[in-house]
N, C-alpha and C positions, 0 to 999 in steps of 0.2 A: 966706813970710808970717809975720808976728809972731803969737805964740801968743795974746795977747789978742784980736787981730782974728779969728783963726780960731775962737776960742771964741764970740765974738759971732755970727759967721756960722753956726756950728754951732747955736746957740740959735735964731736966726731961721728957718733952713732946717728944723730939726727941728720947730719949732712949726707951720710951714706944712705940713710933711709929715703931721703927725698930724691937723691940721684937715681937709686935703684928703682924707686916707685915710678919715676918719670919714664924710665926705660921699659919697665914691665907693662905699665898701663898703656904707654904709647904703642908697644908691640901688639897688645891685645886689641886696642881700637883699630889699628891698621889691618890686622888679619881678619877681624870681623867685617871691616869695610870691604876688604878684597872679596870675601865670600859673596857679597851682594852686588858686585859689579862684574863678575865673571860672565863671559859669553862663550858659546860653543863654536864660534866662527874660527876656522883655520887652526883648530887644535891638532896637536901632533900625536897624542897618545889615545889608544882605544878606551881607556878607563878615565879619561879626562873629565873633570868637573867644569872646565872652562878656563879661559885666560883673559887677560886684560893688559893694556899698555899704560905705563906711568911716565910722566915727565918730571924730572927732578934733577937738581944740581947740574944743569946744562947738558943733559943727555936723556935718552929714552931707555926704559926698562920694560922687558917683556916678562910677564909673570903668568905661569900656568899651574893650576892645581890638579893633581892627578894621582892615581894609584899606579904603581910601576909593574912592569912584567917581572916574573920570577927571575932572580939572579941579577937584576939590573939596579944595583945600588950606586947612585952617583957619588963622586968624591971630588972635593970635600962636600960634606952634608952639614949644613948649619942648623943647630938646634937652639931653641929659645926656652930656657928653663931656669937658668941661674939668676936672672934678674928677679924672678919671683922669690926664690929662696933667700936671696940677699935682702929683699924688701921685708920679708916676714921675720927673719932672724934679727935684723936691726930693729924692726918694730917691737918685737917681744923684748929685746934688750932695753929699748926706751921705756917700755911699760914697767920693767923691773926697776930701772934707774930712777924714773920720775915718780912713779906711783907706788911701788912696793917698798922701796927703800925710804929712809928718812922718816921712819915711824908712820908710813902710809898717810902722810899729811894731806895729800890731795885726794885720798880715797874716802875720808870720813867727814861728814857734816853732822854735828850734834843736833841740828834743827831737823834733819831727816831721820837719823837713827843713831842711837848711842851704842856703837859696836866697837870692839877692840881692833887694833891693826891686824892681828892674826885672822880674825873673822873676815875682815874686809878683803884681805889678800886671798883667803880661801874661797870667798864668793867669786872673786875675779878669775882665779884659776879654774874653778868648777864651771864657770860660764864658757870658757874656751873649750875645755875637754868635753863637757856634757853637750854643748851646742853642736860640736862636730858629730858626736855619736848619734844624736837625735836626727840631725839633718841627713847623715849618710844612711841610716836605717830607713828613714822615710823614703828616700829616693831609690833605695834598693828593694823596697817592699813592692807588692803588687800595685799599691797606690802610685808608685813612681812611673808606671806605664800609662798613667792618665795625667799628663803634665799640667793641664789647667787645674785639676783638683789638687794635685800635690803642691802646685805653686800657691794656691789659696791657703792650704794648710800651713805651708812654710811661712807665709806672710803673717798669718794669725799667730803662730808660735813666736815669730820675731817681735811682733808688737807686744805680746804678753811678756816676753823676756825684757823688753825695753821698759815697760811699766814696772815690772818687778825690781829691776836694778835701780830704778829711780826712787823706789821706796826704801832702799837699803844703803846705797852708796851716795856720795855727793853727786850732784848733777854732772859735773865735769867728768868724774870717774865712770858714771853710768854711760855717758856718751862714748868715751874712749873704749870701754869694754864692748859696746855694741860694734864699734868699728873694728876692734881687734878680733872679735868673733867673725865678722864678715871676711876679714883678711885671712883668718885661719881656715874658713870654709874654702876660700879661693885657693889657698896653698894646698889644702888637702886634695882638692879637685885636680890640681896640677900634678902632684907627686903620686897620688894613688890611682888616678884615672887617666889623665891626659898623657903623661910621660910613659907609663906602662903600655898604653895603647900604641904610642909611637914606637916604642921598643919592639912590640909585637909585630908591627908592620915591617920594620927594618929586618928583624930576625927571619920572618917568613920570606922576605925577598932574597936575603942572602942564602937561605937554604934552598932556593929554587922552588918555593911553594907559592901558590896564589895568596894574595893579601885578603884578609877577612874584612869585608866592609863594615861588619858589626863593630870592629875595633874603632874605626873612624867615627861611626855614629855615636858610640859611647863617649869618646873623647870630645866630640862636638857638642853633645848635650851639656857636659860639665863646663865646657868653654863658654857656652851661651849663658849659663848661670853666672859665671864670673863676669861676663860682659855687663849684665844687668846690676851687679853689685858694685861696679866700678864707681859710678857717680856718687852713691851714698857714702862710700868709704872716703872719697876725696873730701866731701863736705865735713865728715866727722874729723878728718885729719886737721882741718883748720878751725873747727868749732870752738876750741879753747880760747880763741881771740874774741868770741862773741858771747859774753855772759848773759845777754838778753835771751839767749836760747836755752842754755843748760841750767841757768840759775832760776828760771821760772818754775812756779809750782806745777805748771803744765808742760814741763820740759819733755816728758815722754811723748806727749801728743805733738809738740812742735817737731821733734825728731822724726816721728812717724810720718807727718805730713811731708817733710822735706825728703825723706827717703823714698816715699812712694812717688812724689812728684818728679824727683830726679831720675828714678828708674823709668818712669813713663816718658820723660824727655829722651832718655837713652833709647827707648823703644821707638819713639818717633824718628830718631836719627837712623835707626836700623831699617826702618820701613821706607825711607825716603826714595828708594829706587823702585819700589813695588806698589806704593800707594799714592794716589793723587791727593793733594790737599794736606800732605804731611806737615808742611811748614807752619801754616796757621794753626793746625791742631796742636802741634808740639809747642808752639809759642803760647797758645792759650793754656795748656796744661802747666807749663812753667810759671806763667803769670798767676794762675789760680793758686798754685802751691805757694808761691812767694806771698800772695795776698793773705792766704789763710795763716801762714806762719807769722806775718806781720800783725795780723789781728790778734793772735794769741800773745805776741810779745808786746804790742803797743800798750795794752792795759797793764799796769804794774801789779800783777796778781799778788796779793799778800803784802803790798808795799806798806811801809809805815806811814800813817796819816800824820800830817803836820798840824799839830794842835795850835790853837790860837794863843798868842801871847809872845812878847818879845824875848829874845835870847841874846845874851852878850857873846861876843866872839871869844872872850876868855873861857866861857863854859865849853864852847866847841873845841878850842885848842887843848883844853885839859883832856877831853875825851880822845882826841886824835893822838895826843902824846901818849896816853895810856894804852890805846887799842891799836894804833896804826904805825907809830914811828919805829917799832921793833923791826919792821920790814922796810918801811918807806923812809929811810934816812940814808945819808951818804955812806955810812958804815953800819949796815943792819946788825942788830944783836941777835936776831932769830937765826939759829944755826942752819936753817934751810936755805938761806940766801947769802951770797957774797956781795951782791949789789942790789939796789932797790929794784923791785919788779917793774919792768917797763920804764925804768928810769924815773919813776915818780918819787920825788922827795917832798915830804910834808912836814918839814921842821920849822918853817917860817910862815908868818901870816900871809905874805905875798904868794908863796907857793900854794898854800891851802886855798886862797882866793882864786888863783889861776886854774886850779883843778876842781873847782866847785861842781861843774857839770859831771865830771867823772865820779866824784864823791856821791852825787845825787843818784847816779845810775847804780854804782856798785854797792853803796852802803844803805841807801834808803829804799830804792825801788826793787832791785833783784836780790839784795842782801848777799851778794857773792863775796863780799869782803867784810871783815877780815877772813882770810883763807881758812875755810873750815871752822870759822869763828874761834881760831886758836887762842885769841886773847880774851874771849868771853864778852864781847860787846852785847849789851842788853837792849831790849826793845825800847826802853825808856831813853837810853842814850841815842839810839837811832832817831827817836822822836825829837830830841833836842836838836840834832843836826838838821832834821827835816824842817823844823820851825825856823832855824837860822837861814837855810836855803830859801824858804818861802818868802822871807823878808828881804831877799836880794843879796844874801851873803855879805853883810856889812862887816867891816873890820874893827868897829868900835863897840 
């Protein structure tokens, strides 16, 4: 596929993915919030879970959650399911466009593992398929009837998978596949548990039969799972902008800390109507998670040391011309790009000087660039750049 065509598809699919994701996650957060503010006062139905009043857009809304008497299906009945499907399909399409096509350039980092594009893609696909099968079997097993134990096992398996992916794929690809797996689990929950349970409730009501509360409970359990995965997935969606996380040698641990902390923040928000002191506790958990992640990111693990000795700018420019300009020029020669990534052009001394801080982070400290080390920058070359930067990035 031509690069311009792939870029247009990337734009359109990404736009769709973001819009659908906002709608789906917004609905998920709203309905989980509603479940925690319902009261039994003045309910109209015998099987009511409760109701609440909302104020929005200049008027009042009365919302009641209930099971219905046999034969009483309201019309119209609004379902919320296609936002999830659109989010997942567009997300998988992005995974294919950005990560699996173009020689899987974003998937492979020779400094992590020397694997072929085919192996990298196979690892990615196996993660999504195998991850769902393991998760679903676990929660359908007798262990699933003990949620605290099953949750602990699920978290341990997720951490193990995160570590394993970080030893095989590039840090960026490892992160995105953990996020894609969580999104796949959420989508599987919607279409294999939540939607079938809802269809069962509607079918029983239309047939004049009592509704089975077990269907509601099964759907609610998987909905709660989705609720706790929401914040980690949102972080992973934006993580590619922060190489200090995924390019670190401890990237798996940083991701684990942020996933656990964000899920605990979600828990604190869920508990805010039933637990006193939820706000300071939730704030403390979020702050601790951010502090731990910062501590792991702040030290440039594995960064290239700046040796003692002067380096001329001419030496640095030769390295940048050889290793960086293929992408970071007004007209990149690397077939993966039609424009310089993030608009960074490094063809003149003034431009190189202006981006010295970014070069230090990406090239010297986290070694995220060149992308997948496509141009073969050596540690000696990184050391030369580090010495130039340590001297104040002079242009003479």
